[in-house]
VEXPARO-60121 format. One line per field, with one value per residue (C-alpha): residue in one letter; residue number from 1; z, x, y. Coordinates in pm, 1 decimal. Layout:
N
type <- c(A_...)
seq <- c(NUM_...)
Z <- c(Z_...)
X <- c(X_...)
Y <- c(Y_...)
***
This chain:
518
type <- c(X_X_X_X_X_X_X_X_X_X_X_X_X_X_X_X_X_X_X_X_X_X_X_X_X_X_X_X_X_X_X_X_X_X_X_X_X_X_X_X_X_X_X_X_X_X_X_X_X_X_X_X_X_X_X_X_X_X_X_X_X_X_X_X_X_X_X_X_X_X_X_X_X_X_X_X_X_X_X_X_X_X_X_X_X_X_X_X_X_X_X_X_X_X_X_X_X_X_X_X_X_X_X_X_X_X_X_X_X_X_X_X_X_X_X_X_X_X_X_X_X_X_X_X_X_X_X_X_X_X_X_X_X_X_X_X_X_X_X_X_X_X_X_X_X_X_X_X_X_X_X_X_X_X_X_X_X_X_X_X_X_X_X_X_X_X_X_X_X_X_X_X_X_X_X_X_X_X_X_X_X_X_X_X_X_X_X_X_X_X_X_X_X_X_X_X_X_X_X_X_X_X_X_X_X_X_X_X_X_X_X_X_X_X_X_X_X_X_X_X_X_X_X_X_X_X_X_X_X_X_X_X_X_X_X_X_X_X_X_X_X_X_X_X_X_X_X_X_X_X_X_X_X_X_X_X_X_X_X_X_X_X_X_X_X_X_X_X_X_X_X_X_X_X_X_X_X_X_X_X_X_X_X_X_X_X_X_X_X_X_X_X_X_X_X_X_X_X_X_X_X_X_X_X_X_X_X_X_X_X_X_X_X_X_X_X_X_X_X_X_X_X_X_X_X_X_X_X_X_X_X_X_X_X_X_X_X_X_X_X_X_X_X_X_X_X_X_X_X_X_X_X_X_X_X_X_X_X_X_X_X_X_X_X_X_X_X_X_X_X_X_X_X_X_X_X_X_X_X_X_X_X_X_X_X_X_X_X_X_X_X_X_X_X_X_X_X_X_X_X_X_X_X_X_X_X_X_X_X_X_X_X_X_X_X_X_X_X_X_X_X_X_X_X_X_X_X_X_X_X_X_X_X_X_X_X_X_X_X_X_X_X_X_X_X_X_X_X_X_X_X_X_X_X_X_X_X_X_X_X_X_X_X_X_X_X_X_X_X_X_X_X_X_X_X_X_X_X_X_X_X_X_X_X_X_X_X_X_X_X_X_X_X_X_X_X_X_X_X_X_X_X_X_X_X_X_X_X_X_X_X_X_X_X_X_X_X_X)
seq <- c(1_2_3_4_5_6_7_8_9_10_11_12_13_14_15_16_17_18_19_20_21_22_23_24_25_26_27_28_29_30_31_32_33_34_35_36_37_38_39_40_41_42_43_44_45_46_47_48_49_50_51_52_53_54_55_56_57_58_59_60_61_62_63_64_65_66_67_68_69_70_71_72_73_74_75_76_77_78_79_80_81_82_83_84_85_86_87_88_89_90_91_92_93_94_95_96_97_98_99_100_101_102_103_104_105_106_107_108_109_110_111_112_113_114_115_116_117_118_119_120_121_122_123_124_125_126_127_128_129_130_131_132_133_134_135_136_137_138_139_140_141_142_143_144_145_146_147_148_149_150_151_152_153_154_155_156_157_158_159_160_161_162_163_164_165_166_167_168_169_170_171_172_173_174_175_176_177_178_179_180_181_182_183_184_185_186_187_188_189_190_191_192_193_194_195_196_197_198_199_200_201_202_203_204_205_206_207_208_209_210_211_212_213_214_215_216_217_218_219_220_221_222_223_224_225_226_227_228_229_230_231_232_233_234_235_236_237_238_239_240_241_242_243_244_245_246_247_248_249_250_251_252_253_254_255_256_257_258_259_260_261_262_263_264_265_266_267_268_269_270_271_272_273_274_275_276_277_278_279_280_281_282_283_284_285_286_287_288_289_290_291_292_293_294_295_296_297_298_299_300_301_302_303_304_305_306_307_308_309_310_311_312_313_314_315_316_317_318_319_320_321_322_323_324_325_326_327_328_329_330_331_332_333_334_335_336_337_338_339_340_341_342_343_344_345_346_347_348_349_350_351_352_353_354_355_356_357_358_359_360_361_362_363_364_365_366_367_368_369_370_371_372_373_374_375_376_377_378_379_380_381_382_383_384_385_386_387_388_389_390_391_392_393_394_395_396_397_398_399_400_401_402_403_404_405_406_407_408_409_410_411_412_413_414_415_416_417_418_419_420_421_422_423_424_425_426_427_428_429_430_431_432_433_434_435_436_437_438_439_440_441_442_443_444_445_446_447_448_449_450_451_452_453_454_455_456_457_458_459_460_461_462_463_464_465_466_467_468_469_470_471_472_473_474_475_476_477_478_479_480_481_482_483_484_485_486_487_488_489_490_491_492_493_494_495_496_497_498_499_500_501_502_503_504_505_506_507_508_509_510_511_512_513_514_515_516_517_518)
Z <- c(-10433.6_-10503.6_-10870.6_-10781.4_-10551.3_-10817.8_-11065.8_-10818.0_-10765.3_-11139.1_-11180.4_-10905.9_-11077.0_-11409.0_-11237.8_-11114.1_-11460.6_-11632.8_-11394.6_-11479.3_-11850.5_-11871.0_-11653.3_-11852.9_-12177.6_-12030.6_-12151.7_-11937.1_-11842.4_-11869.6_-11556.4_-11580.3_-11631.7_-11436.9_-11198.2_-10864.6_-10611.1_-10397.2_-10094.9_-10086.8_-9914.7_-10079.2_-10235.5_-10552.2_-10669.6_-11025.8_-11268.7_-11399.5_-11335.7_-11288.0_-11005.3_-10661.0_-10605.6_-10788.6_-11051.0_-10780.3_-10826.1_-11199.7_-11134.3_-10844.5_-11042.8_-11314.2_-11579.8_-11579.1_-11643.8_-11663.7_-11834.7_-11526.6_-11228.9_-10903.2_-10850.5_-10545.6_-10377.8_-10439.7_-10722.1_-11025.7_-11347.1_-11706.0_-11802.6_-12109.9_-12153.2_-12206.2_-12104.5_-12017.2_-11996.5_-11858.3_-11935.6_-11700.9_-11573.4_-11497.2_-11715.3_-12014.2_-11978.9_-12272.3_-12248.2_-12520.9_-12564.9_-12585.6_-12935.0_-13003.5_-12712.4_-12770.5_-12562.4_-12448.8_-12746.0_-12992.9_-13076.8_-13095.4_-12819.4_-12995.6_-12863.7_-12988.0_-12778.5_-12476.9_-12519.9_-12555.7_-12245.0_-12032.1_-12161.4_-12062.8_-11709.7_-11690.8_-11800.1_-11572.1_-11244.5_-10991.8_-10838.5_-11130.0_-11021.1_-10703.0_-10918.8_-11183.9_-11356.8_-11723.4_-12008.3_-12284.3_-12424.4_-12762.7_-12970.2_-13163.5_-13333.3_-13054.9_-12785.7_-12566.9_-12439.4_-12128.3_-12111.3_-11757.0_-11615.4_-11286.8_-11265.9_-11146.4_-11020.5_-10998.2_-11309.0_-11373.5_-11018.4_-11062.0_-11373.6_-11180.4_-10976.9_-11102.3_-11178.8_-11494.5_-11627.9_-12006.9_-12157.3_-12513.2_-12581.2_-12946.3_-12852.1_-12701.8_-12329.7_-12239.5_-12013.5_-11854.1_-11500.8_-11518.0_-11789.9_-11700.6_-11927.8_-12193.4_-12089.2_-12142.7_-11826.8_-11810.1_-11743.6_-11871.3_-11697.6_-11766.2_-11499.9_-11214.0_-10896.6_-10638.2_-10360.3_-10479.2_-10734.4_-10998.1_-11260.6_-11477.6_-11765.2_-11948.0_-12187.7_-12497.4_-12634.4_-12325.4_-12422.6_-12135.2_-12137.6_-12074.9_-11843.8_-11644.7_-11534.7_-11750.5_-11495.8_-11148.1_-10922.4_-10679.7_-10406.1_-10177.9_-9817.5_-9604.8_-9259.2_-9191.7_-8971.6_-9245.4_-9497.1_-9277.7_-9243.1_-9621.4_-9666.8_-9406.4_-9564.9_-9913.6_-10055.1_-10152.3_-10233.3_-10114.0_-9846.1_-9851.8_-9557.6_-9271.1_-8932.1_-8649.6_-8480.8_-8803.9_-8850.9_-8534.8_-8701.9_-8976.1_-8800.3_-8793.2_-9061.4_-9370.8_-9578.9_-9577.5_-9661.1_-9454.8_-9593.6_-9397.3_-9464.1_-9236.3_-9369.2_-9591.6_-9495.9_-9241.3_-9057.4_-8975.4_-8912.0_-9059.1_-8811.2_-8981.5_-8906.1_-9066.8_-8748.5_-8376.4_-8447.0_-8598.6_-8242.4_-8219.8_-7841.2_-7885.3_-8141.9_-7910.6_-7622.0_-7840.1_-7955.9_-7599.3_-7495.3_-7730.1_-7596.0_-7930.0_-7767.4_-7604.5_-7919.9_-8130.4_-7882.1_-7696.3_-7900.7_-8231.9_-8065.5_-8188.3_-8546.2_-8582.0_-8470.4_-8275.7_-8496.2_-8450.2_-8794.5_-9152.6_-9272.6_-9089.3_-8955.6_-9226.4_-9460.1_-9397.8_-9364.5_-9019.1_-8808.7_-8499.6_-8502.9_-8521.1_-8196.7_-8095.3_-7844.8_-7840.7_-7739.3_-7486.9_-7177.8_-7045.4_-6756.1_-6995.1_-7224.2_-6942.7_-6856.7_-7218.0_-7229.1_-6902.3_-7000.3_-7332.2_-7159.7_-7220.5_-6905.5_-6806.9_-6701.2_-6687.7_-6507.3_-6782.7_-6798.1_-7125.1_-7171.9_-7341.2_-7573.4_-7432.5_-7545.5_-7336.3_-7632.5_-7632.6_-7794.6_-7989.1_-8254.3_-8526.8_-8605.1_-8948.0_-9033.7_-9290.8_-9237.2_-9466.2_-9252.2_-8904.7_-8745.4_-8825.2_-8606.4_-8330.4_-8339.2_-8356.6_-8065.1_-7857.3_-7927.7_-7821.1_-7487.1_-7428.1_-7512.0_-7282.0_-6999.7_-7070.9_-7132.7_-7514.4_-7654.2_-7967.7_-8184.0_-8409.2_-8764.2_-8950.0_-9327.9_-9645.3_-9805.8_-10093.5_-9853.8_-9655.9_-9971.9_-10023.5_-9663.5_-9703.3_-10031.5_-9884.5_-9558.0_-9352.6_-9057.5_-8755.0_-8763.4_-9059.4_-9058.7_-9337.3_-9430.9_-9709.0_-9886.6_-9812.9_-10101.5_-10391.7_-10631.0_-10478.2_-10197.3_-9980.3_-10197.5_-10363.5_-10041.4_-9854.7_-10131.2_-10173.9_-9806.2_-9665.1_-9950.4_-9885.4_-10227.7_-10285.9_-10389.2_-10126.2_-9844.9_-9722.4_-9358.0_-9411.7_-9311.5_-9447.6_-9367.8_-9609.6_-9513.8_-9588.5_-9927.1_-10008.0_-9902.3_-10108.7_-10413.1_-10353.1_-10307.5_-10648.5_-10814.7_-10593.1_-10732.2_-10468.5_-10235.7_-9914.6_-9987.8_-10050.2_-9717.8_-9535.8_-9691.3_-9615.8_-9252.2_-9223.1_-9374.8_-9131.9_-8829.5_-8928.8_-8967.8_-8624.3_-8463.9_-8609.5_-8446.8_-8787.7_-8801.5_-8577.4_-8678.1_-8512.1_-8636.4_-8914.2_-8971.1_-9064.7_-9377.9_-9401.9_-9704.7_-9643.5_-9911.0_-9963.9_-9987.9_-10336.4_-10465.3_-10654.8_-10769.9_-10516.6_-10402.6_-10161.6_-10315.7_-10097.1_-10332.1_-10315.2_-10666.8_-10786.5_-10650.8_-10957.2_-11175.9_-11462.1_-11217.0_-10984.0_-11029.7_-10855.1_-10838.7_-11098.0)
X <- c(-14562.7_-14925.5_-14843.1_-14546.6_-14756.7_-15024.5_-14759.4_-14633.0_-14983.3_-15034.2_-14694.5_-14778.0_-15103.4_-14923.5_-14655.8_-14914.4_-15068.9_-14732.1_-14607.4_-14904.7_-14868.5_-14495.5_-14507.6_-14788.9_-14589.8_-14250.0_-14066.4_-14112.8_-13769.9_-13690.0_-13654.4_-13276.2_-13282.2_-13019.2_-13188.2_-13126.9_-13340.0_-13204.8_-13379.5_-13362.3_-13525.8_-13774.7_-13600.7_-13765.0_-14120.8_-14012.6_-13739.3_-13698.8_-13323.5_-13331.4_-13586.8_-13425.8_-13161.8_-13352.5_-13078.5_-12902.4_-13159.2_-13091.5_-12718.5_-12750.2_-12976.6_-12713.9_-12886.2_-12726.1_-12362.2_-12174.1_-11860.2_-11655.4_-11704.2_-11536.7_-11367.7_-11366.0_-11099.8_-11285.8_-11053.5_-11198.3_-11166.5_-11293.6_-11638.3_-11818.2_-11525.8_-11181.5_-10979.5_-11011.7_-10804.8_-10860.1_-10733.3_-10494.0_-10764.5_-11000.0_-11278.6_-11253.1_-11275.5_-11250.5_-11377.4_-11311.3_-11618.7_-11565.2_-11620.3_-11836.0_-12081.0_-12452.4_-12757.1_-12968.6_-13203.6_-12917.8_-12870.4_-12510.8_-12373.2_-12239.0_-12078.8_-12386.6_-12618.2_-12387.5_-12418.1_-12797.3_-12832.3_-12622.3_-12805.7_-13134.5_-13002.2_-12870.1_-13207.9_-13421.2_-13227.8_-13188.9_-12894.4_-12657.5_-12535.1_-12394.0_-12166.1_-12052.7_-12151.1_-12188.9_-12157.4_-12206.6_-12116.1_-11949.7_-11872.7_-11547.7_-11517.3_-11518.5_-11472.0_-11731.8_-11607.5_-11744.5_-11705.9_-11751.3_-11819.6_-11658.3_-11333.9_-11378.0_-11087.9_-11294.1_-11513.4_-11437.8_-11550.3_-11868.7_-11959.8_-11928.2_-12236.5_-12540.1_-12721.0_-12507.3_-12583.4_-12609.1_-12946.3_-13077.1_-13262.0_-13328.4_-13629.5_-13969.7_-13909.3_-14260.4_-14309.0_-13965.3_-14106.8_-14250.0_-14044.2_-13707.3_-13438.5_-13257.7_-12893.0_-12567.0_-12531.3_-12534.3_-12909.0_-13222.0_-13554.5_-13829.3_-14077.3_-14087.1_-14293.6_-14187.1_-14345.7_-14285.6_-14061.5_-13854.7_-13708.5_-13405.6_-13303.0_-12977.8_-12865.6_-12786.9_-12575.2_-12359.9_-12016.8_-11801.3_-11823.3_-12077.6_-12375.5_-12432.5_-12795.3_-13106.2_-13275.8_-13240.6_-13535.2_-13502.6_-13760.0_-13871.2_-13865.9_-13872.2_-13831.3_-13477.0_-13589.1_-13822.6_-13540.7_-13312.5_-13578.9_-13629.8_-13260.1_-13271.5_-13578.4_-13424.7_-13675.2_-13387.9_-13022.1_-12878.2_-12986.7_-12873.1_-12872.1_-12887.8_-12761.5_-12544.0_-12829.7_-12897.9_-12533.8_-12546.9_-12808.6_-12563.8_-12226.6_-12061.9_-12292.9_-12104.8_-12419.9_-12382.2_-12118.9_-12096.1_-11924.1_-11875.4_-11739.4_-11657.0_-11903.2_-11841.1_-12191.5_-12301.7_-12633.8_-12726.1_-13025.1_-13077.1_-13195.7_-13434.6_-13321.3_-13634.3_-13826.2_-13754.8_-13411.6_-13302.3_-13186.4_-12828.0_-12855.8_-13142.6_-12940.4_-12639.0_-12850.8_-13012.9_-12675.6_-12543.5_-12848.0_-12774.6_-12584.6_-12454.9_-12204.7_-12489.3_-12700.0_-12427.0_-12261.0_-12570.1_-12884.5_-12714.1_-12495.3_-12169.8_-12290.6_-12190.7_-11930.4_-12058.2_-12082.6_-11952.7_-11851.7_-11980.5_-11710.9_-11651.7_-11308.6_-11276.9_-11174.5_-10862.3_-11004.6_-10893.0_-11157.3_-10936.2_-10832.7_-11187.5_-11318.7_-11672.8_-11773.8_-12128.7_-12055.3_-12281.1_-12327.8_-12686.9_-12611.8_-12446.4_-12748.2_-12985.3_-12772.5_-12769.3_-13148.1_-13187.5_-12945.7_-13127.1_-13465.8_-13612.0_-13806.5_-14073.6_-14337.2_-14635.8_-14469.0_-14523.3_-14154.6_-14088.9_-13946.1_-14135.6_-13971.3_-13830.6_-14160.3_-14355.8_-14488.2_-14500.7_-14196.3_-14249.6_-14000.8_-14108.4_-13846.9_-13904.2_-13743.8_-13809.7_-13901.3_-13673.0_-13358.3_-13416.2_-13130.0_-13297.6_-13592.3_-13352.8_-13177.3_-13502.3_-13664.6_-13346.8_-13316.6_-13675.9_-13606.9_-13274.3_-13407.1_-13704.1_-13449.6_-13333.4_-13684.9_-13706.2_-14028.6_-13981.2_-14267.0_-14171.7_-14303.5_-14216.8_-14274.6_-14162.9_-13836.0_-14017.9_-14236.1_-13928.8_-13780.9_-14099.7_-14087.4_-13724.7_-13784.8_-14076.6_-13889.1_-14166.2_-13962.2_-13768.1_-13529.4_-13499.7_-13266.8_-13119.5_-12818.4_-12589.9_-12273.0_-12018.8_-11779.7_-12018.7_-11771.5_-11460.0_-11421.4_-11658.8_-11669.4_-12006.9_-12162.5_-12059.7_-12175.0_-12513.1_-12598.5_-12434.2_-12374.8_-12616.1_-12785.8_-12788.8_-13129.0_-13090.2_-13010.7_-13364.6_-13263.5_-13167.7_-12804.3_-12575.9_-12215.4_-12027.5_-11694.6_-11824.2_-11950.7_-11614.9_-11417.6_-11644.0_-11590.4_-11216.7_-11230.5_-11393.7_-11087.0_-10821.5_-10627.3_-10356.5_-10453.1_-10319.5_-10483.4_-10816.0_-10788.8_-10720.3_-11022.5_-11251.9_-11138.3_-11208.5_-11554.6_-11637.5_-11521.0_-11734.0_-12044.9_-11980.2_-11915.7_-12243.5_-12428.9_-12587.7_-12651.8_-12683.2_-12426.2_-12557.6_-12318.5_-12139.9_-12294.9_-12104.3_-12248.8_-12323.9_-12398.2_-12510.1_-12563.9_-12593.0_-12247.5_-12341.8_-12345.2_-12027.0_-11881.9_-12073.5_-11862.9_-11921.0_-11813.3_-11715.6_-11923.2_-12234.7_-12362.2_-12310.5_-12521.2_-12612.7_-12305.6_-12199.2_-11978.6_-12260.9_-12401.5_-12500.7_-12238.3_-12279.4)
Y <- c(3101.6_3003.8_2954.5_2738.2_2518.8_2488.7_2376.9_2119.6_1978.3_1953.8_1787.8_1538.9_1446.3_1407.7_1199.4_951.6_919.6_900.6_634.2_414.8_480.5_419.5_111.3_-44.0_-16.9_-101.5_-410.2_-720.0_-845.9_-1214.2_-1422.3_-1394.1_-1016.9_-829.5_-589.0_-421.0_-236.5_48.5_197.9_576.9_871.9_1103.2_1399.8_1534.1_1585.0_1667.6_1563.4_1918.1_1957.7_2334.9_2314.9_2355.0_2081.8_1808.9_1766.2_1563.7_1286.4_1276.8_1244.9_1001.2_770.9_729.6_941.9_1288.1_1377.7_1706.0_1827.3_1737.6_1507.3_1401.1_1064.6_836.3_1052.5_1378.1_1484.5_1657.9_1454.5_1479.9_1355.7_1493.8_1732.8_1583.0_1888.3_2255.6_2571.5_2918.9_3264.2_3437.8_3671.9_3381.1_3521.5_3286.9_2909.6_2667.9_2307.8_2050.5_1830.1_1456.4_1318.0_1009.9_1051.2_994.9_1076.7_780.8_840.3_791.9_1160.0_1281.5_1501.2_1810.5_2129.0_2315.5_2096.8_2136.8_2513.5_2492.3_2273.8_2507.6_2813.8_2648.7_2597.5_2954.1_3089.1_2873.5_2834.5_3114.4_2924.8_2987.0_3335.1_3180.9_2962.6_3211.6_3535.6_3445.2_3695.4_3438.6_3096.3_3042.7_2733.7_2698.3_2359.2_2098.3_2364.6_2533.9_2870.1_3040.3_3417.4_3547.1_3890.7_3794.8_3599.3_3241.7_3032.8_2712.9_2704.1_2336.9_2253.1_2454.6_2257.2_1929.4_2023.8_1823.5_2148.7_2168.6_1821.5_1808.3_1714.9_1688.4_2013.4_1926.7_1711.4_1789.7_1839.5_1954.6_1649.2_1664.5_1696.0_1342.9_1176.0_1327.1_1468.6_1264.8_1257.1_1067.3_856.1_474.3_472.5_646.1_706.6_454.3_568.8_818.2_815.6_1076.5_869.4_513.6_341.9_516.5_283.7_351.7_123.6_60.4_333.5_126.2_412.1_462.9_594.8_467.7_88.2_-184.4_-125.9_-447.2_-405.3_-414.0_-191.3_-41.9_41.2_332.3_269.6_552.8_426.6_739.0_585.6_467.6_178.1_54.5_97.2_-112.4_-382.5_-384.6_-462.6_-737.0_-895.8_-892.0_-642.4_-411.5_-472.9_-141.7_107.4_468.8_712.8_464.8_580.0_449.7_266.1_77.8_-19.0_-229.5_-449.8_-554.1_-563.9_-905.3_-1040.6_-1156.9_-1124.1_-745.7_-487.2_-168.7_139.1_459.1_803.7_1092.9_1339.9_1637.0_1742.7_1999.0_1993.7_2351.1_2572.9_2916.8_3179.4_3419.0_3773.2_3916.4_3835.3_3803.7_3655.2_3982.6_4054.2_3927.3_3891.4_3644.9_3448.4_3439.6_3314.7_3051.2_2920.1_2901.6_2701.5_2408.8_2105.5_1977.9_1741.3_1545.9_1553.4_1394.1_1158.0_1034.4_1094.8_1009.3_745.5_897.4_914.9_1279.1_1531.6_1835.0_2141.9_2492.1_2625.7_2619.2_2375.4_2044.8_1944.8_1676.4_1959.6_2166.4_2516.9_2625.3_2450.6_2406.7_2772.9_2910.1_3061.2_2970.2_3237.7_3101.5_2742.9_2565.9_2784.8_2783.0_3017.4_3260.8_3230.2_3325.4_3627.2_3747.5_3721.1_3906.6_4182.7_4227.5_4264.1_3916.4_3822.7_3573.8_3822.6_3586.6_3295.1_3034.8_2943.6_3126.0_3473.8_3752.5_4004.7_4329.5_4486.0_4237.1_4035.7_3652.8_3494.3_3171.3_3058.4_2815.8_2550.3_2389.1_2054.4_1784.6_1423.3_1220.8_1259.7_1121.9_1313.9_1645.2_1554.3_1447.3_1782.8_1979.3_1799.5_1816.2_2188.6_2242.8_2070.5_2248.7_2592.7_2544.2_2524.7_2879.4_3011.2_3014.1_2871.4_2659.8_2529.5_2236.0_2206.4_1883.0_1895.8_1719.7_1822.4_1987.3_2189.1_2289.7_2439.8_2640.4_2759.8_2860.0_3041.4_3238.6_3307.1_3141.5_3017.6_3129.1_2835.1_2598.4_2299.8_2092.5_1884.5_2007.6_1897.5_2169.9_2098.8_2059.5_2224.0_2068.3_2321.6_2532.3_2845.6_2788.8_2655.1_2970.1_3203.5_3032.6_3050.9_3364.9_3610.0_3894.9_3890.9_3514.0_3378.5_3107.0_3350.2_3412.5_3460.8_3822.8_3767.4_4039.1_4122.5_4349.3_4193.0_3843.7_3964.2_4123.3_3816.2_3589.3_3809.4_3797.8_3420.7_3375.1_3527.4_3369.6_3073.8_3031.2_2744.0_2896.8_3230.5_3053.6_2870.7_3196.3_3365.7_3070.7_3074.0_3450.3_3406.1_3126.7_3325.0_3623.4_3406.6_3255.9_3595.6_3722.6_3430.1_3384.9_3010.5_2705.1_2443.9_2130.8_1864.4_1682.2_1340.8_1029.4_870.1_498.6_283.0_-75.3_-336.0_-706.8_-861.4_-982.6_-622.9_-540.4_-209.8_2.4_296.5_584.2_912.0_1210.8_1427.5_1212.4_1276.8_920.7_636.3_431.0_381.5_157.5_-34.7_-140.2_-491.3_-812.3_-1086.0_-1361.7)
***
């Protein structure tokens, strides 16, 4: 971990220097240049696409594209591949690469470069095994062929995840962390500042039509209230990730457009079973001490639906039929603690462990999503009422990932898209499969593992739904995770912004359709 932090510090220093350098040599746009500014939250401290989930930034900013993508309805459609087929056993997938596409540097996109880009990702990202188990990639004419060790019923959906964006590996990529990859999207990186402005400029070689803007500035404004004020003042044209309380500031005003979407995201907290929360009784009591209905309806002003399961009710995977035996019940929580030997022996209002040791649980959350702090603080107050001592630790998103990876937490909360490959399979495998690199909580259930393996090979829609429901119920019965809520997503822009669309799979923010009205 020390080496990784050292690399991050070095990358940050390089980023500052590179931002100055690139900006100083950037073209100066004419007074009538077509530009836009979008207010966003901090998310990535590097443009290396295989690092953590930072490929999402490259996709969202209109730079990266994959072989497949999702449309406005959440349906999978072609992108850099025009079509695909799979073998009957699900172990061989063939994708036909689109002809005539160029990278933003003018180099031709070839099947060989597609293969090289994907092999780079496979080599460098520890997330890949949770998508598919690759034996090798071949090229046959215009086709790229994936040979898998484990059958995969949703390979095309997996390749729509931004992790598998296609970049030009034939060039020097030694400065990719600060300069970004060269890709095929409507825009290319001009400058990157993880704490300030990132600028993307028109890809003159874009393959799918005209790109209306000369440049787009992505401005980091971490605080949602400040982001809302920046939109009202005219500093920015679009504001992402505003909440219900911000929406009220724009309602009834024809100068703004408000878009909303019932979320496909889940806000949940891992409970680290490598420490005190290895005791299922303590996890059950903790869950029963959380008043999620009040958190979502009152504290978040109705901006979220109370959580109980891994997959929100907006997706048809048996939500209403799932039994939540650990729903809000503070008296029941106190009884579980007492029966398990947790008692307040020193009279400070907090229980000690059955061995008589102090019990303090560290709850880690990050600062760029305001609702996470609301949940964390509300949980601290609620759990105090049943005698569980919670210590809050607010960090940056990047630090939270380090804390997760090193298992330095008792509870750790974040907000995740649950259908990143078109359905919840990959989301469930990444977070609750016993050997997943992202499962640092120590959760393990052999039935869940077996059902996830079966799910990977299952094509029938009804059978997939049944398996996903069984996996969810097992996770709930194990009291493995706190599912706080499912947030509604809001996108607010000036009414003069055209072509701005909210996608259910929120990989696409800056697109070739987005522009200011003439």
